[in-house]
C-alpha positions, 0 to 999 in steps of 0.5 A, a space after each residue: 536481533 533479540 528473540 521476542 518472548 514467546 506469548 501464548 494466545 491461550 487466556 491465563 494470567 501468565 499470558 495476559 501479563 504481557 499486555 501491560 497494565 495500561 492495555 488491560 485497564 483499557 480492555 477492562 473499561 471496554 468490557 465494563 461498559 456492558 457488564 454492570 457486575 464487572 464494573 461493581 467488582 472493579 470498584 470493589 477491588 479499587 476500594 480494597 486497594 485504598 483501605 478497609 474503610 473505603 472498602 466497607 463503605 463501597 459494600 455498604 452502598 451496594 447493600 443499601 441499593 439492593 435492600 431499597 430496590 423494589 422490582 421483581 427479579 425474573 428468573 433471567 436476571 436471578 443468576 446475575 443478582 446472585 453472582 453480584 451477591 457472591 462477589 460482594 460476600 467474597 470481598 468481605 470475607 477475603 479482603 475486608 475480614 483480614 484487615 477489620 474482622 469486626 467490621 466484616 462481621 457487621 457488614 456480612 450481617 447486613 448482607 444476610 439482612 437482604 434475604 428477606 427482601 430478595 426472597 419476596 421479589 426474586 423468581 426462584 423456583 430452583 431455590 438458588 437464593 436461599 442456597 447462596 445464603 446457606 452456602 455463606 453461613 459457615 463464613 458468617 459464623 467463622 467470623 463470629 468465632 473470632 469476634 469480640 463481644 462488641 463485634 457480635 452485638 449486630 449478629 445477636 440482634 439479627 438473631 432476635 429479628 429473624 430467628 427462623 432464618 438463622 435457625 436454618 443458617 446455624 444448621 448450615 454452618 456446620 462446625 464453624 459455629 463452635 461451642 464457645 460462640 454458640 454459648 455467647 450467643 445464648 448468654 446474650 439472647 433474652 427470655 422473649 426469644 423462648 415465646 415463639 416457636 421459631 425463637 425456641 427452635 433457634 435456642 434449640 440450635 445454638 444449645 445443640 451447638 453449645 453442647 448444653 443438653 439440659 437447655 436443649 431439653 427444656 426447649 422440647 414442648 410436650 407435644 413435640 415430645 410426643 412425636 416418635 421421631 423427637 422422642 428418638 432424638 431426645 433418647 439418643 442425646 440422653 443415652 450419649 450422656 449416660 442418662 439411661 433412665 431418662 432415655 427410656 422415659 423419652 421414648 415412652 412419652 411418645 406412647 399413649 398412656 393406654 394401659 393396653 399398650 404394650 411397653 415396646 410396641 412395633 405395630 405401624 397401626 396399633 388397635 389400641 390408639 398408640 401413635 404409629 411408631 417410626 424407624 428411628 423410634 425403634 432403633 432408639 428403643 433397641 439402643 436403650 434396651 442394650 444400655 439397660 443391659 437387656 441384650 437379649 430382648 434387644 436382639 429379639 426386637 432386631 430380628 422382629 424388625 428384620 422379619 418385618 422390613 428385610 433391612 440389611 442394616 438391622 440384619 448385620 447389627 443382629 448377626 454382629 451380636 451373635 457368637 461364632 457359627 451361630 451367625 452362620 445359622 441365623 443368616 441361612 434362617 434370615 435368607 429362608 425368611 426372605 424367600 418367603 416374604 410377601 414383598 418380592 422387591 424387598 427381598 430381592 434388594 436384600 439378597 442381591 445387595 448383601 450379596 447373596 446371588 444364588 438365593 436371589 436366583 432361587 427366588 426368581 425361579 420359585 416366584 417368576 410371575 412376581 419376578 417378571 413385573 417391570 421395575 427399575 432395578 430388573 435390568 441391573 439384577 439380570 446383568 448381575 445374575 446372567 453369568 452364573 444364573 442365565 435362567 433367572 436373568 432371562 426371567 427378570 428381563 422377560 
């Protein structure tokens, strides 16, 4: 008597094959009776077997149905809806795109068109719906990379209609949107796009992807240029392009034109009316000084920032530019400054993370009242100091 093949009861593709196609079909029909998403998925698979035109039509029917719906979607149904959206997106990308890439791009644009209506009627305190669309952005622009000019028309029209949403999706696309396609999209958008803040932001995103610095700069408004963080971004881009003088001018655009302003003002709340500067502006200003050849002035500013903030990153940058042996003396000076800094927590973070455990333990012993204050990091600091510096560890946990 022939031995029966051994069949595992563990669910897997290999074990289910033994049931045979007719039995599996019956089970799927039975399961689909109570699962609308499964029924739709089965229809999509059947349509894909027939051909790309049938699959595109089946996906379009579902997109139209979702677009026409007006009922609110509760948090209980949100996950089911997102699963349905993702299933259709995967069919577009995995089954339709290899056979008909142009049609796949057009259908995926229509899939993205669902977002505004869904955002208005889906209860989504967790942000799962926008996350689903952002996760799909790389696939959209990857399809656009391979599309001809005719196939891009639907995407270009969508950019015009909803620049705010597409600005976010361009950012989420990452490297999937390359310079060539970004340039093609830019060249297809008209001057009307510049007339709204959302449109200008969209063009800035595309100019960034297209490596068109001059276009990107032209889209920064004077009001935006006055923001220290924006000025820092502008300056870094100009530095990367070797345009040092323009980088300096960009930073100074964020300063008040008052003659009382010093050239490089590092106060958070300067009394002369200049806007409070930000860490990004300060870091960019140091890089500009380096590019101009004012290396000692840049070093002086690094040290000033370290004295104020006790930033380990700034200190390492400062030390890395010192000659041999000078860095050892400077590090001792930095630790001595940290020991006297009024912000005990900032000093401990610096010394523990450097690491400089001996200096950290000494700080605890000298300033025990501050060390005993409850803080989330105290237990971790105590554990790291306990073996070599038990007295300091005891104070931290006291």
